[in-house]
N, CA, C and O atoms as a Tinker XYZ file with bonds, in Angstrom:
   328  protein
     1  N    106.120000   75.147000  110.874000    73     2
     2  CA   106.543000   75.845000  112.072000    64     1     3
     3  C    105.402000   75.795000  113.082000    63     2     4     5
     4  O    104.239000   76.029000  112.755000    81     3
     5  N    105.764000   75.493000  114.280000    73     3     6
     6  CA   104.727000   75.331000  115.292000    64     5     7
     7  C    104.223000   76.667000  115.822000    63     6     8     9
     8  O    104.915000   77.683000  115.757000    81     7
     9  N    103.041000   76.642000  116.331000    73     7    10
    10  CA   102.427000   77.819000  116.948000    64     9    11
    11  C    103.046000   78.010000  118.326000    63    10    12    13
    12  O    103.306000   77.039000  119.037000    81    11
    13  N    103.282000   79.270000  118.701000    73    11    14
    14  CA   103.830000   79.542000  120.029000    64    13    15
    15  C    102.898000   80.473000  120.787000    63    14    16    17
    16  O    102.075000   81.171000  120.194000    81    15
    17  N    103.037000   80.473000  122.085000    73    15    18
    18  CA   102.293000   81.395000  122.932000    64    17    19
    19  C    103.303000   82.367000  123.527000    63    18    20    21
    20  O    104.355000   81.947000  124.009000    81    19
    21  N    103.002000   83.636000  123.500000    73    19    22
    22  CA   103.875000   84.655000  124.060000    64    21    23
    23  C    103.013000   85.698000  124.766000    63    22    24    25
    24  O    101.785000   85.623000  124.720000    81    23
    25  N    103.643000   86.657000  125.409000    73    23    26
    26  CA   102.899000   87.694000  126.124000    64    25    27
    27  C    103.392000   89.070000  125.705000    63    26    28    29
    28  O    104.495000   89.219000  125.181000    81    27
    29  N    102.569000   90.051000  125.942000    73    27    30
    30  CA   102.939000   91.440000  125.705000    64    29    31
    31  C    103.500000   91.983000  127.017000    63    30    32    33
    32  O    102.858000   91.869000  128.062000    81    31
    33  N    104.701000   92.574000  126.966000    73    31    34
    34  CA   105.283000   93.076000  128.209000    64    33    35
    35  C    104.789000   94.502000  128.510000    63    34    36    37
    36  O    103.956000   95.044000  127.783000    81    35
    37  N    105.309000   95.093000  129.579000    73    35    38
    38  CA   104.860000   96.415000  130.024000    64    37    39
    39  C    105.100000   97.516000  128.995000    63    38    40    41
    40  O    104.412000   98.537000  129.014000    81    39
    41  N    106.061000   97.322000  128.104000    73    39    42
    42  CA   106.351000   98.340000  127.087000    64    41    43
    43  C    105.546000   98.123000  125.806000    63    42    44    45
    44  O    105.634000   98.921000  124.873000    81    43
    45  N    104.764000   97.045000  125.762000    73    43    46
    46  CA   103.991000   96.717000  124.562000    64    45    47
    47  C    104.745000   95.829000  123.596000    63    46    48    49
    48  O    104.248000   95.524000  122.512000    81    47
    49  N    105.937000   95.411000  123.979000    73    47    50
    50  CA   106.757000   94.548000  123.120000    64    49    51
    51  C    106.314000   93.094000  123.236000    63    50    52    53
    52  O    105.782000   92.658000  124.257000    81    51
    53  N    106.554000   92.360000  122.147000    73    51    54
    54  CA   106.308000   90.918000  122.175000    64    53    55
    55  C    107.604000   90.199000  121.845000    63    54    56    57
    56  O    108.475000   90.754000  121.176000    81    55
    57  N    107.729000   88.974000  122.309000    73    55    58
    58  CA   108.898000   88.143000  122.042000    64    57    59
    59  C    108.673000   87.381000  120.745000    63    58    60    61
    60  O    107.660000   86.701000  120.589000    81    59
    61  N    109.618000   87.494000  119.812000    73    59    62
    62  CA   109.569000   86.742000  118.565000    64    61    63
    63  C    110.682000   85.694000  118.625000    63    62    64    65
    64  O    111.861000   86.048000  118.624000    81    63
    65  N    110.324000   84.417000  118.676000    73    63    66
    66  CA   111.325000   83.360000  118.868000    64    65    67
    67  C    112.421000   83.381000  117.805000    63    66    68    69
    68  O    112.196000   83.776000  116.661000    81    67
    69  N    113.617000   82.943000  118.217000    73    67    70
    70  CA   114.773000   82.891000  117.314000    64    69    71
    71  C    114.470000   82.056000  116.070000    63    70    72    73
    72  O    114.920000   82.389000  114.974000    81    71
    73  N    113.717000   80.985000  116.235000    73    71    74
    74  CA   113.361000   80.126000  115.096000    64    73    75
    75  C    112.614000   80.927000  114.020000    63    74    76    77
    76  O    112.868000   80.756000  112.828000    81    75
    77  N    111.707000   81.787000  114.441000    73    75    78
    78  CA   110.946000   82.613000  113.503000    64    77    79
    79  C    111.849000   83.665000  112.875000    63    78    80    81
    80  O    111.805000   83.887000  111.665000    81    79
    81  N    112.671000   84.314000  113.703000    73    79    82
    82  CA   113.581000   85.338000  113.182000    64    81    83
    83  C    114.544000   84.737000  112.164000    63    82    84    85
    84  O    114.825000   85.345000  111.130000    81    83
    85  N    115.046000   83.549000  112.459000    73    83    86
    86  CA   115.969000   82.880000  111.544000    64    85    87
    87  C    115.256000   82.500000  110.242000    63    86    88    89
    88  O    115.807000   82.699000  109.159000    81    87
    89  N    114.058000   81.965000  110.335000    73    87    90
    90  CA   113.299000   81.546000  109.155000    64    89    91
    91  C    113.101000   82.706000  108.185000    63    90    92    93
    92  O    113.214000   82.535000  106.971000    81    91
    93  N    112.800000   83.903000  108.735000    73    91    94
    94  CA   112.550000   85.074000  107.897000    64    93    95
    95  C    113.788000   85.961000  107.741000    63    94    96    97
    96  O    113.715000   87.045000  107.161000    81    95
    97  N    114.923000   85.491000  108.263000    73    95    98
    98  CA   116.184000   86.235000  108.197000    64    97    99
    99  C    116.004000   87.656000  108.750000    63    98   100   101
   100  O    116.437000   88.634000  108.141000    81    99
   101  N    115.359000   87.742000  109.909000    73    99   102
   102  CA   115.125000   89.035000  110.554000    64   101   103
   103  C    116.270000   89.351000  111.509000    63   102   104   105
   104  O    116.665000   88.528000  112.334000    81   103
   105  N    116.784000   90.554000  111.373000    73   103   106
   106  CA   117.872000   91.028000  112.224000    64   105   107
   107  C    117.377000   92.241000  113.014000    63   106   108   109
   108  O    116.397000   92.874000  112.621000    81   107
   109  N    118.043000   92.570000  114.119000    73   107   110
   110  CA   117.660000   93.775000  114.864000    64   109   111
   111  C    117.642000   94.998000  113.938000    63   110   112   113
   112  O    118.582000   95.226000  113.176000    81   111
   113  N    116.578000   95.761000  114.016000    73   111   114
   114  CA   116.431000   96.944000  113.175000    64   113   115
   115  C    115.678000   96.700000  111.877000    63   114   116   117
   116  O    115.296000   97.659000  111.206000    81   115
   117  N    115.450000   95.430000  111.501000    73   115   118
   118  CA   114.685000   95.138000  110.287000    64   117   119
   119  C    113.238000   95.585000  110.473000    63   118   120   121
   120  O    112.703000   95.555000  111.581000    81   119
   121  N    112.622000   95.994000  109.383000    73   119   122
   122  CA   111.231000   96.427000  109.434000    64   121   123
   123  C    110.262000   95.264000  109.360000    63   122   124   125
   124  O    110.522000   94.254000  108.707000    81   123
   125  N    109.154000   95.425000  110.034000    73   123   126
   126  CA   108.048000   94.473000  109.930000    64   125   127
   127  C    106.770000   95.277000  109.735000    63   126   128   129
   128  O    106.708000   96.458000  110.078000    81   127
   129  N    105.771000   94.638000  109.190000    73   127   130
   130  CA   104.463000   95.249000  109.008000    64   129   131
   131  C    103.484000   94.480000  109.889000    63   130   132   133
   132  O    103.404000   93.253000  109.831000    81   131
   133  N    102.749000   95.217000  110.696000    73   131   134
   134  CA   101.731000   94.604000  111.554000    64   133   135
   135  C    100.389000   95.062000  111.031000    63   134   136   137
   136  O    100.142000   96.262000  110.908000    81   135
   137  N     99.521000   94.120000  110.722000    73   135   138
   138  CA    98.220000   94.506000  110.181000    64   137   139
   139  C     97.112000   93.663000  110.787000    63   138   140   141
   140  O     97.322000   92.528000  111.216000    81   139
   141  N     95.941000   94.250000  110.807000    73   139   142
   142  CA    94.754000   93.528000  111.253000    64   141   143
   143  C     94.156000   92.816000  110.053000    63   142   144   145
   144  O     93.989000   93.408000  108.987000    81   143
   145  N     93.839000   91.555000  110.230000    73   143   146
   146  CA    93.213000   90.751000  109.189000    64   145   147
   147  C     92.008000   90.078000  109.830000    63   146   148   149
   148  O     92.124000   89.048000  110.495000    81   147
   149  N     90.871000   90.678000  109.616000    73   147   150
   150  CA    89.648000   90.282000  110.297000    64   149   151
   151  C     89.856000   90.406000  111.801000    63   150   152   153
   152  O     89.957000   91.520000  112.316000    81   151
   153  N     89.919000   89.307000  112.502000    73   151   154
   154  CA    90.103000   89.360000  113.949000    64   153   155
   155  C     91.476000   88.822000  114.363000    63   154   156   157
   156  O     91.652000   88.351000  115.487000    81   155
   157  N     92.438000   88.896000  113.454000    73   155   158
   158  CA    93.787000   88.415000  113.733000    64   157   159
   159  C     94.792000   89.539000  113.510000    63   158   160   161
   160  O     94.547000   90.466000  112.737000    81   159
   161  N     95.917000   89.442000  114.192000    73   159   162
   162  CA    97.034000   90.341000  113.962000    64   161   163
   163  C     98.067000   89.562000  113.160000    63   162   164   165
   164  O     98.457000   88.462000  113.551000    81   163
   165  N     98.504000   90.118000  112.058000    73   163   166
   166  CA    99.515000   89.460000  111.229000    64   165   167
   167  C    100.797000   90.274000  111.261000    63   166   168   169
   168  O    100.766000   91.500000  111.152000    81   167
   169  N    101.915000   89.595000  111.409000    73   167   170
   170  CA   103.233000   90.222000  111.380000    64   169   171
   171  C    103.932000   89.711000  110.133000    63   170   172   173
   172  O    104.143000   88.508000  109.981000    81   171
   173  N    104.293000   90.628000  109.239000    73   171   174
   174  CA   104.914000   90.267000  107.970000    64   173   175
   175  C    106.226000   91.042000  107.837000    63   174   176   177
   176  O    106.247000   92.257000  108.037000    81   175
   177  N    107.316000   90.358000  107.502000    73   175   178
   178  CA   108.568000   91.083000  107.286000    64   177   179
   179  C    108.403000   92.107000  106.157000    63   178   180   181
   180  O    107.806000   91.809000  105.123000    81   179
   181  N    108.932000   93.298000  106.364000    73   179   182
   182  CA   108.836000   94.353000  105.361000    64   181   183
   183  C    109.440000   93.899000  104.038000    63   182   184   185
   184  O    108.920000   94.224000  102.971000    81   183
   185  N    110.545000   93.144000  104.107000    73   183   186
   186  CA   111.194000   92.640000  102.887000    64   185   187
   187  C    110.218000   91.816000  102.049000    63   186   188   189
   188  O    110.216000   91.900000  100.821000    81   187
   189  N    109.391000   91.021000  102.723000    73   187   190
   190  CA   108.428000   90.184000  102.003000    64   189   191
   191  C    107.370000   91.051000  101.326000    63   190   192   193
   192  O    106.989000   90.789000  100.185000    81   191
   193  N    106.894000   92.078000  102.023000    73   191   194
   194  CA   105.904000   92.977000  101.426000    64   193   195
   195  C    106.475000   93.702000  100.211000    63   194   196   197
   196  O    105.780000   93.896000   99.213000    81   195
   197  N    107.739000   94.100000  100.300000    73   195   198
   198  CA   108.384000   94.780000   99.170000    64   197   199
   199  C    108.487000   93.836000   97.980000    63   198   200   201
   200  O    108.176000   94.220000   96.853000    81   199
   201  N    108.922000   92.600000   98.226000    73   199   202
   202  CA   109.014000   91.614000   97.132000    64   201   203
   203  C    107.646000   91.350000   96.508000    63   202   204   205
   204  O    107.529000   91.202000   95.291000    81   203
   205  N    106.618000   91.291000   97.344000    73   203   206
   206  CA   105.258000   91.068000   96.837000    64   205   207
   207  C    104.838000   92.229000   95.937000    63   206   208   209
   208  O    104.286000   92.010000   94.859000    81   207
   209  N    105.094000   93.454000   96.372000    73   207   210
   210  CA   104.737000   94.637000   95.578000    64   209   211
   211  C    105.526000   94.664000   94.267000    63   210   212   213
   212  O    104.974000   94.982000   93.214000    81   211
   213  N    106.809000   94.333000   94.332000    73   211   214
   214  CA   107.613000   94.294000   93.116000    64   213   215
   215  C    107.076000   93.259000   92.138000    63   214   216   217
   216  O    107.066000   93.494000   90.930000    81   215
   217  N    106.633000   92.127000   92.645000    73   215   218
   218  CA   106.059000   91.097000   91.786000    64   217   219
   219  C    104.781000   91.556000   91.108000    63   218   220   221
   220  O    104.549000   91.250000   89.939000    81   219
   221  N    103.953000   92.288000   91.838000    73   219   222
   222  CA   102.721000   92.817000   91.252000    64   221   223
   223  C    103.026000   93.820000   90.144000    63   222   224   225
   224  O    102.388000   93.799000   89.091000    81   223
   225  N    103.995000   94.692000   90.377000    73   223   226
   226  CA   104.362000   95.687000   89.369000    64   225   227
   227  C    104.956000   95.005000   88.142000    63   226   228   229
   228  O    104.674000   95.402000   87.011000    81   227
   229  N    105.771000   93.987000   88.360000    73   227   230
   230  CA   106.430000   93.288000   87.242000    64   229   231
   231  C    105.421000   92.669000   86.271000    63   230   232   233
   232  O    105.750000   92.450000   85.105000    81   231
   233  N    104.229000   92.392000   86.721000    73   231   234
   234  CA   103.206000   91.839000   85.819000    64   233   235
   235  C    102.866000   92.826000   84.712000    63   234   236   237
   236  O    102.463000   92.425000   83.620000    81   235
   237  N    103.030000   94.127000   84.992000    73   235   238
   238  CA   102.607000   95.167000   84.067000    64   237   239
   239  C    103.767000   95.940000   83.437000    63   238   240   241
   240  O    103.574000   96.656000   82.455000    81   239
   241  N    104.952000   95.800000   83.990000    73   239   242
   242  CA   106.122000   96.529000   83.499000    64   241   243
   243  C    107.173000   95.513000   83.067000    63   242   244   245
   244  O    107.578000   94.669000   83.866000    81   243
   245  N    107.623000   95.584000   81.808000    73   243   246
   246  CA   108.645000   94.628000   81.369000    64   245   247
   247  C    109.941000   94.781000   82.166000    63   246   248   249
   248  O    110.269000   95.881000   82.611000    81   247
   249  N    110.671000   93.692000   82.345000    73   247   250
   250  CA   111.909000   93.706000   83.130000    64   249   251
   251  C    112.950000   94.638000   82.530000    63   250   252   253
   252  O    113.810000   95.152000   83.244000    81   251
   253  N    112.877000   94.859000   81.222000    73   251   254
   254  CA   113.855000   95.733000   80.567000    64   253   255
   255  C    113.631000   97.215000   80.907000    63   254   256   257
   256  O    114.531000   98.035000   80.720000    81   255
   257  N    112.467000   97.550000   81.394000    73   255   258
   258  CA   112.147000   98.943000   81.724000    64   257   259
   259  C    112.582000   99.229000   83.159000    63   258   260   261
   260  O    112.221000   98.491000   84.076000    81   259
   261  N    113.344000  100.280000   83.355000    73   259   262
   262  CA   113.881000  100.639000   84.669000    64   261   263
   263  C    113.129000  101.851000   85.223000    63   262   264   265
   264  O    113.431000  102.992000   84.871000    81   263
   265  N    112.161000  101.596000   86.080000    73   263   266
   266  CA   111.335000  102.671000   86.621000    64   265   267
   267  C    112.138000  103.653000   87.461000    63   266   268   269
   268  O    111.846000  104.849000   87.460000    81   267
   269  N    113.140000  103.167000   88.173000    73   267   270
   270  CA   113.966000  104.054000   89.005000    64   269   271
   271  C    114.696000  105.054000   88.124000    63   270   272   273
   272  O    114.744000  106.244000   88.437000    81   271
   273  N    115.270000  104.573000   87.013000    73   271   274
   274  CA   115.971000  105.467000   86.099000    64   273   275
   275  C    115.014000  106.510000   85.520000    63   274   276   277
   276  O    115.374000  107.678000   85.377000    81   275
   277  N    113.807000  106.086000   85.191000    73   275   278
   278  CA   112.807000  107.028000   84.666000    64   277   279
   279  C    112.453000  108.085000   85.699000    63   278   280   281
   280  O    112.318000  109.263000   85.367000    81   279
   281  N    112.302000  107.672000   86.940000    73   279   282
   282  CA   111.973000  108.609000   88.007000    64   281   283
   283  C    113.098000  109.623000   88.215000    63   282   284   285
   284  O    112.837000  110.815000   88.373000    81   283
   285  N    114.338000  109.156000   88.217000    73   283   286
   286  CA   115.479000  110.066000   88.392000    64   285   287
   287  C    115.524000  111.086000   87.258000    63   286   288   289
   288  O    115.715000  112.276000   87.511000    81   287
   289  N    115.353000  110.646000   86.021000    73   287   290
   290  CA   115.348000  111.568000   84.879000    64   289   291
   291  C    114.227000  112.602000   85.016000    63   290   292   293
   292  O    114.424000  113.790000   84.761000    81   291
   293  N    113.056000  112.125000   85.422000    73   291   294
   294  CA   111.912000  113.030000   85.591000    64   293   295
   295  C    112.199000  114.072000   86.668000    63   294   296   297
   296  O    111.904000  115.253000   86.480000    81   295
   297  N    112.764000  113.653000   87.779000    73   295   298
   298  CA   113.085000  114.581000   88.869000    64   297   299
   299  C    114.132000  115.604000   88.438000    63   298   300   301
   300  O    114.048000  116.775000   88.806000    81   299
   301  N    115.117000  115.162000   87.660000    73   299   302
   302  CA   116.137000  116.088000   87.170000    64   301   303
   303  C    115.538000  117.118000   86.226000    63   302   304   305
   304  O    115.895000  118.295000   86.287000    81   303
   305  N    114.635000  116.692000   85.357000    73   303   306
   306  CA   113.946000  117.631000   84.449000    64   305   307
   307  C    113.158000  118.656000   85.264000    63   306   308   309
   308  O    113.201000  119.855000   84.986000    81   307
   309  N    112.445000  118.168000   86.264000    73   307   310
   310  CA   111.636000  119.067000   87.107000    64   309   311
   311  C    112.498000  120.070000   87.851000    63   310   312   313
   312  O    112.128000  121.238000   87.973000    81   311
   313  N    113.648000  119.624000   88.353000    73   311   314
   314  CA   114.511000  120.547000   89.116000    64   313   315
   315  C    115.113000  121.605000   88.215000    63   314   316   317
   316  O    115.355000  122.723000   88.669000    81   315
   317  N    115.363000  121.291000   86.957000    73   315   318
   318  CA   115.888000  122.294000   85.996000    64   317   319
   319  C    114.841000  123.359000   85.706000    63   318   320   321
   320  O    115.177000  124.517000   85.456000    81   319
   321  N    113.567000  122.965000   85.740000    73   319   322
   322  CA   112.470000  123.902000   85.440000    64   321   323
   323  C    112.102000  124.787000   86.620000    63   322   324   325
   324  O    111.319000  125.724000   86.457000    81   323
   325  N    112.641000  124.519000   87.796000    73   323   326
   326  CA   112.290000  125.306000   88.987000    64   325   327
   327  C    113.074000  126.587000   89.063000    63   326   328
   328  O    112.899000  127.363000   90.002000    81   327
């Protein structure tokens, strides 16, 4: 994908070309993460960050273990004790 030049408008918004939005399957309202990386600004789709985090967790948690189910059970136990 080629590098593009864009500008920041009066509201602080930037234009993200359709080619980029299509490549990352970004739709209006989708989340993105903007971060500083040394002296650069990086824009990463939130979906990609979530997948990356899930991959890191999967290294330590077997696929057969359902963390969401465990969390729900724990919350239900806690609410009964309140």
